[in-house]
ZAMARGU-4260 file (C-alpha; in steps of 0.2 Angstrom, whole numbers, plus 5000, padded with zeros to 4 digits):
<rodrens>
0) 5206/4988/4952 | 5221/4975/4950 | 5232/4975/4935 | 5248/4963/4935 | 5261/4953/4926
5) 5262/4935/4931 | 5275/4925/4924 | 5273/4908/4917 | 5278/4893/4930 | 5290/4879/4925
10) 5308/4876/4919 | 5304/4881/4902 | 5292/4894/4907 | 5278/4886/4897 | 5267/4881/4913
15) 5252/4889/4921 | 5252/4905/4931 | 5243/4907/4948 | 5236/4924/4955 | 5229/4925/4972
20) 5222/4941/4978 | 5210/4946/4991 | 5200/4961/4989 | 5187/4969/5002 | 5172/4976/4993
25) 5155/4982/5001 | 5139/4971/4999 | 5128/4975/4985 | 5128/4975/4966 | 5145/4976/4957
30) 5150/4975/4938 | 5166/4963/4937 | 5177/4965/4920 | 5190/4952/4920 | 5202/4953/4904
35) 5218/4942/4901 | 5232/4944/4889 | 5239/4926/4885 | 5249/4929/4870 | 5262/4942/4864
40) 5251/4955/4858 | 5254/4972/4863 | 5236/4978/4864 | 5220/4971/4868 | 5215/4955/4877
45) 5214/4937/4872 | 5199/4933/4884 | 5189/4945/4892 | 5172/4942/4902 | 5161/4955/4911
50) 5148/4949/4924 | 5136/4959/4936 | 5135/4951/4953 | 5126/4954/4969 | 5138/4951/4984
55) 5131/4948/5002 | 5140/4953/5018 | 5154/4941/5022 | 5153/4931/5005 | 5168/4925/4996
60) 5168/4926/4977 | 5181/4918/4966 | 5186/4920/4948 | 5194/4906/4940 | 5201/4901/4922
65) 5197/4886/4912 | 5212/4885/4900 | 5204/4870/4891 | 5188/4879/4887 | 5197/4896/4886
70) 5184/4906/4898 | 5183/4913/4915 | 5172/4904/4928 | 5163/4915/4941 | 5161/4905/4958
</rodrens>
Protein backbone atom coordinates (compact mmCIF):
# COMPACT_ATOMS: atom_id res chain seq x y z
CA UNK A 1 0.00 0.00 0.00
CA UNK A 2 1.25 3.47 -0.86
CA UNK A 3 -0.10 6.73 0.51
CA UNK A 4 1.61 10.03 -0.08
CA UNK A 5 1.29 13.74 -0.56
CA UNK A 6 2.93 15.29 -3.59
CA UNK A 7 3.06 19.07 -3.96
CA UNK A 8 2.27 20.66 -7.34
CA UNK A 9 5.27 21.66 -9.46
CA UNK A 10 6.10 25.10 -10.79
CA UNK A 11 6.73 28.58 -9.44
CA UNK A 12 3.02 29.17 -8.90
CA UNK A 13 2.56 25.64 -7.47
CA UNK A 14 -0.09 24.92 -10.08
CA UNK A 15 1.75 22.43 -12.27
CA UNK A 16 1.49 18.64 -12.44
CA UNK A 17 2.96 16.35 -9.79
CA UNK A 18 4.81 13.17 -10.67
CA UNK A 19 5.09 10.08 -8.48
CA UNK A 20 7.37 7.19 -9.36
CA UNK A 21 7.30 4.17 -7.07
CA UNK A 22 8.36 0.59 -7.63
CA UNK A 23 6.63 -2.27 -5.84
CA UNK A 24 7.73 -5.88 -6.01
CA UNK A 25 4.65 -8.12 -5.96
CA UNK A 26 4.13 -11.79 -6.63
CA UNK A 27 2.81 -12.97 -9.97
CA UNK A 28 -0.91 -13.73 -10.18
CA UNK A 29 -4.21 -11.92 -9.71
CA UNK A 30 -4.29 -8.58 -7.88
CA UNK A 31 -7.03 -6.06 -7.19
CA UNK A 32 -5.66 -2.53 -7.59
CA UNK A 33 -7.53 0.43 -6.11
CA UNK A 34 -6.17 3.87 -7.09
CA UNK A 35 -7.54 7.01 -5.45
CA UNK A 36 -6.56 10.65 -5.79
CA UNK A 37 -7.65 13.80 -4.02
CA UNK A 38 -6.92 16.69 -6.36
CA UNK A 39 -8.88 19.42 -4.61
CA UNK A 40 -9.03 21.05 -1.20
CA UNK A 41 -11.57 18.57 0.15
CA UNK A 42 -10.74 17.03 3.53
CA UNK A 43 -12.34 13.62 2.93
CA UNK A 44 -13.14 11.40 -0.01
CA UNK A 45 -11.49 11.35 -3.40
CA UNK A 46 -11.90 13.28 -6.63
CA UNK A 47 -10.87 10.34 -8.84
CA UNK A 48 -10.96 6.62 -8.05
CA UNK A 49 -10.54 3.49 -10.14
CA UNK A 50 -10.33 -0.21 -9.28
CA UNK A 51 -9.04 -2.94 -11.57
CA UNK A 52 -8.36 -6.65 -11.28
CA UNK A 53 -5.15 -7.53 -13.10
CA UNK A 54 -3.19 -10.72 -13.72
CA UNK A 55 0.55 -10.13 -13.50
CA UNK A 56 3.14 -12.45 -15.04
CA UNK A 57 6.59 -13.07 -13.51
CA UNK A 58 8.87 -10.13 -14.35
CA UNK A 59 6.04 -8.06 -15.82
CA UNK A 60 6.06 -4.26 -15.50
CA UNK A 61 2.71 -2.61 -14.81
CA UNK A 62 2.20 1.16 -14.96
CA UNK A 63 -0.61 3.41 -13.75
CA UNK A 64 -0.77 6.84 -15.37
CA UNK A 65 -3.25 9.69 -15.07
CA UNK A 66 -4.94 11.54 -17.93
CA UNK A 67 -5.62 15.05 -16.57
CA UNK A 68 -7.61 16.03 -19.67
CA UNK A 69 -9.99 13.08 -19.33
CA UNK A 70 -9.68 13.03 -15.53
CA UNK A 71 -9.12 9.26 -15.28
CA UNK A 72 -6.41 6.70 -14.53
CA UNK A 73 -4.78 4.67 -17.31
CA UNK A 74 -3.62 1.13 -16.54
CA UNK A 75 -0.77 -0.05 -18.81
